[in-house]
C-alpha positions, 0 to 999 in steps of 0.5 A: 653835887650831892649835898650832905646833911652836915653841909646844910647844917653848917650853912645854917650855923654860919648864917646864924652866927653872922647875924649874932656877930653883927648884933653883938658889935653894933653898940660899939661899932666904929669906936676907935679906941678900946678904952672908949668901949671899956668906959661905956661898957665896963668889962667890954661887950659880953652880951647884946646891948642897945646902942648908947645915946652918944658915940665918942668917935662918931663923925656921921655929921661929916658924911654927905647926905647927898652922895657917897663920901664926906660932905663938900668943903665949905664954899661948895654946895651940893647939886640943889636940883637933885633930891637929898639921898639921906632923908628924901630917898633912903632913911627918910625919918633919920636925916635929922640925926646926921647933923648932931655931933656925937650921935651914935651911928646906930642911934636908937637900936635895941639889944639884939637888933641887926644893922643895915648891911645885915638886913641887906644880906637878908634881902639877898637871902629872900631873893635867892629863896624866891627862885630855884634859878641861878643868882639874878643880879637884876632881881637883887638890885630891884629888891635892894632898891625897894627895901632901901626906899620903903616908908616906913623903913624896913630896918631900924638903922640910922646910918647908911655906908658910903656905898648906899649913898653913892648908889642912890645918888647915881640912881637919882641922876637917872642911871640904870640900877645895874650901873649905880655903883659909886667908887669912893675912898672906902669902896674897898671895905669889909662891908662889901663882903657882908652879902657874899656868903648867902650867895656862895652857899646858895649857888654851891648847894645848887651845884654851881662850881667854884669858878662860876660862883666867883664870877657871880660874886664879882657881878654882885659886888660890882652893883655896889662896890666896883673895885678890883682889889676888893674883887680879888679878896672876894675870890679868896673868900669864895674859895675859903667858904666853898672849902669850909663847906666840906667840913675839913678837920682842925688842921685843914681849916687852919691851912685854908685860913692861912692860904686865904691871906696869901698875896693879899697882905704883906704880913705873914700871918703864920709868923705873926700867930707863932709870935703870940702878939697881944690882940690889941697890938695886932688890931690897931698897930699891925693892922688898922681897925678901919674898914679898909679891906687891906687890913680888915681881911687879914684881921678876920683870918687872924681871929678865925685861926687863933680862936678856932676852938673858942668862937664866942671868944673870937666874936667878943675879941673882935667886938671889943677891939673896935673899929669896923667890928660889925662888918668884920664880925659878920665875915668872921662869924660866917667862917666860925659858924661853918665849924661850930654851932656853939655860938648859935646854940647860946645866942641866936634866939636872943636876936630881935628878928631870930624867928624871921631870920631862921625862916629865911635861912631855912627857905634859902637852903631848901630852895637851893637843895631842892632836887633838880627837875 
């Protein structure tokens, strides 16, 4: 496969835009009422902001620090022979914040900083750039463990999603790293797709065919998100990314976005878009703002289609509608960045780690695009 210069540039735009989208939504992540966002940021989020001191929708205090999911019901105690995941294994200096009511999920994070899952995408990018060989899930999972358990922490975040906690709970019980993925009520969530694009881009630029990339991405997801319904969405996402890398025109892109929803949602996106329903009814009434992939995936496709020619507006709309806007934003930003550099040009250098991220993206592309011996 001969990669064109435009393909390499689009991959760079896509990855950079994904990090912009993450940092943009971070301060209002999991605000479930848009009015709460307006009350905190008059006019909504329009630029990078720091995480507020308090969070009106936070239920971090209900989440288990010992495993994935929520805390045990009263009268039941955690396994005291095992270390506490949050505090002893990961987020070693952040456990104290988890018991405080209304604490922000991203407590203390500054404007332009990236959340934990975005940092995990960077771990994958560095892993992929370390070798010209095909994706090695063993290399990634070991890098992931090293990154998550560093002292001091190698990221600024306070919260770890259920899948992180479940993984390290299983690891603490002696399971092999490749078998530590835990299935909980929210395993099939949009956050699972955050690390998929770097893997797709790397493999595609190396000349791997789409079918093999889907297999690799399923194996990658199984490390942390073992769920078949999620795998099916991932297949659709892989197919969409591979097609968009080829640079279709506007009409072709819209056709691809609608095709990516087929069989994965009961709502006809084409019909919905022609009805011109207000965004706050589409996201919040027709589709849930929560993380579940059954709703978050069609939201991403809806916003990517409707705001194809105004990607910055798409990211602001996604952010200010709340819910799991961070992880939706990363996927949405990837799709939009494959088509335009307008967001990157204006915002990338305002990211806290923009120099390091740019180097990691360049290294990933350089290694993947290197001539094969």
